[in-house]
N, C-alpha and C positions, 0 to 999 in steps of 0.2 A: 575385615575383608569380605569374609563369606556373607555377612549380613547386608553390607552395602551392597554386593553385586545380585543378591536375592532382591533387595529393596528396589534397585534400579531396574532390573528385569520386570518385576510385578508392576510397576508404574508405567513401563514401556506397553505391557500387555494390557493393562487398564485404558491407557490411551488409544491404542489400536481398537481395542473393542467398543469404546465409545464412539471412535470417529466412525466405526463400521455401523453401530446402531443409529447415528444421527444422520445416516446416508437415506434419503426418501427414494424409494425404489419405485420409480414410474416405469412405464414400457420404454423398451430399448430406443434410443434415439435414432433419428435419420442420419444417414450419411451426409456429411458435411466437410467441406474443405479437403476435397481430394479423396474422399472415400473413407475417412477415419471415423468409426463409430464408437461412441462412448455409452457402455452399458452398465449403470450405477448397480444392478444387482451382481453382476460379475466382480466389480470393484469391491463390494462388502464381502463376497465370498473369499476373494483373495486376502483382503485383511484379517479375516478370521481365521484362514489357514495360516498366515504369518505369525500370527499371535500364538496359536498353538505350537507352532515350530519353535518359535522363542522359548514358551515354556518348558517343551521337551529338553531343549539345549541347556537351559536352567539346570534342570534335574540331573542331565548328566554331568554338568560341570559339578554339582553339589556330590555327586556319587564318585566322581575322581577326587574331590577334596576328601571325603570320607576314607577312600581307599588310601591315599596319601598319609593322611593320618594314622590309620592302622598300620602301613609300612613303618613309618617313624617309630611307633611303639614297639613293634616287633624287633626293629633293629636295637633299640634300647635295651629290650630284654635279653637279646644275644650277645650284648657288648660284654667283653671280658673285663674283669677286674684289673685296674692297672697296678695294684698293689701286690706285693708276693713277699710273704715272711719265710718261706719254705727254705730257703738258703741258712737263713739265721738258725731256724730250728733245728736244721740238720747239724749245723756248725755247734751247736750246743749239744746234741746228742753225742756227736763224735767226741767231743771233749770230755764228757762224762764216761764214754767207753774206754777213752785213753787211760784215764785216772784208774778205772777198773784193772784195766790190763797191767797197769803198773804196781799191782799188789806185791809186796815183798814177801819172800820165804816161803810161804804158802799160798799158792795161786787159786784162783776161781776155778778149780779143775778137779774132777771126781777122783781120777788117778792119781793126781799131785797129792790130794788129802789123804788118801789110803796110804801111800808110801811113807808120807812123812809121819803120820800117827803110829804106824806100825815101827818106824825107826825111833821115835822120840818120846811116844805117849803110851805105850802099852806093850805088854808081853815082856820079851827078853830086855827091852830098853829098861824096864824097871829093876830088873835082876842082875845087871850086867856088874863087871868089875867096878869097884869104887871111882877109879879115874874116869870111867865111861860114864857112869852114873853122874859125876859132876859136870861132864861135859854136856850130857843130855839136858841136864837141869838148867844150864846155862842157855842152850840152844831154845828150850821152851820159853824161857824168860824173854827172848830176843824175838821169837815169833809173836809173842803176846804184845810186845812193845811195838813192833813193827805194824801189827794189826790194827792197833789203836791209831798209828800215825796214818796208815793208808785211811782208815775212816775219816779222820779229820780232813785229809787232803780231798775226799770226795765231796765233804759237806761243804768245804771252803769253795770247791769248783761250782757246785749247785747255788750256792749264795751268790756267787760272782755273776751266775746268769740271770738273777733275778732283774738286774737293771735293763737288759735287753728284752726280758720277757714282760715286763712292764711296758717298753717303748712300743711292742709288738701289738699287746693288747690295746693300747691306745689308738694307734694306728689303724687297727682292724675294726675296733667299734666305731671309729669315725667312718671309715670305708663302708661300712655295713649301713650305716644311717644315712649316707648322703648316695647311697647305690641308685644308678639311672634305670635298672631294670631287675629281673627275676635272677638272671645269671649271676650279675654282680653280688647280688644279696647273697645267693648260694654259695659262691667262691669264698666270699668274706667269712660266711659261717662255717664253711668247712675249714679254713685256715685257723679259726679259733678253736674247732675241734681239734685240729692238729696240735696247737699249741698246749692246748690241755692234756693231750696225750703224753707230749714232751714232759711236760710238769709231772705227770704220773710216772713217767721212765725215771726222772730225776729222784723223785721220792723213793721208787723202788730202789735205785741205785744205793741211796743213803742208808735205808732199812738194810739193805744187805751187807752194806759195808760195817755197819754199826753191829749188826747180828754176827758176822764174821769175827768181829774182835771180841765180842763176848763171849762166842763161843770158844775160841783159841783159849781166852783167859780162864774159862770154866775148865777146860781140858787141862790147862797147866795146873790149876789147883788140885783137881783130881790126881794127876800124875804125881805131883808133889806129896799128896797125902800117902799115895801108894807107895812111893819110894821111900817115904818116912819110916812107913810100917816095916818095909824091907830091912831099912838099915837098923830099925829096933831089933828085928828079929836076928840078924847078924850079932848085933852087939849081946843080946842075951845069949846066943849059943858060945860065943867066946868067953862068957862068963859064967 
């Protein structure tokens, strides 16, 4: 459309210029037919002026078309990405946090860990009466079993998130590749980074749960060994 308009304008300008140039410029004609005077030189000057005006109009139209194209491109760059996976990511993070908060017997809390270890894993807990020692040993075994169960639940929850994560990755990559402007591409990239952060958070949760279970089991083994030495000491003293 732009080329057609420019071509038509150029042809028109050319015709007008040729018409102006073909006019013979004699002296001004005498007044005839009621005093009307035909001046060829004035006519040629008017044609040239019209041609220049038409060319200026064509240039102005071209500038307006360029400005319109620029505004369209800017609008595309400012268009927001219609896809959002933030709610899905938040839901997955909340699910993992919920699983961690359901930790049995020994919570992910410094104060609770201190109190539990003082009561069942060290100090007087390993040198108390026989009945209490048996109760503590049973409690430590339950701590260990529960911790491994908690770790497996967290791992199962994270594995369950993989399906939604895969769908989100596919959708975001597609949105990034078909982005209409810079803003859409940047937003798709930001959501991919958020998805990666969520996956790192899940990995951290799995490592923490597994590490908790292993630490409790190691503490149980150490307490059992210490308790065994105490029982042997008592046996030797009685005999």
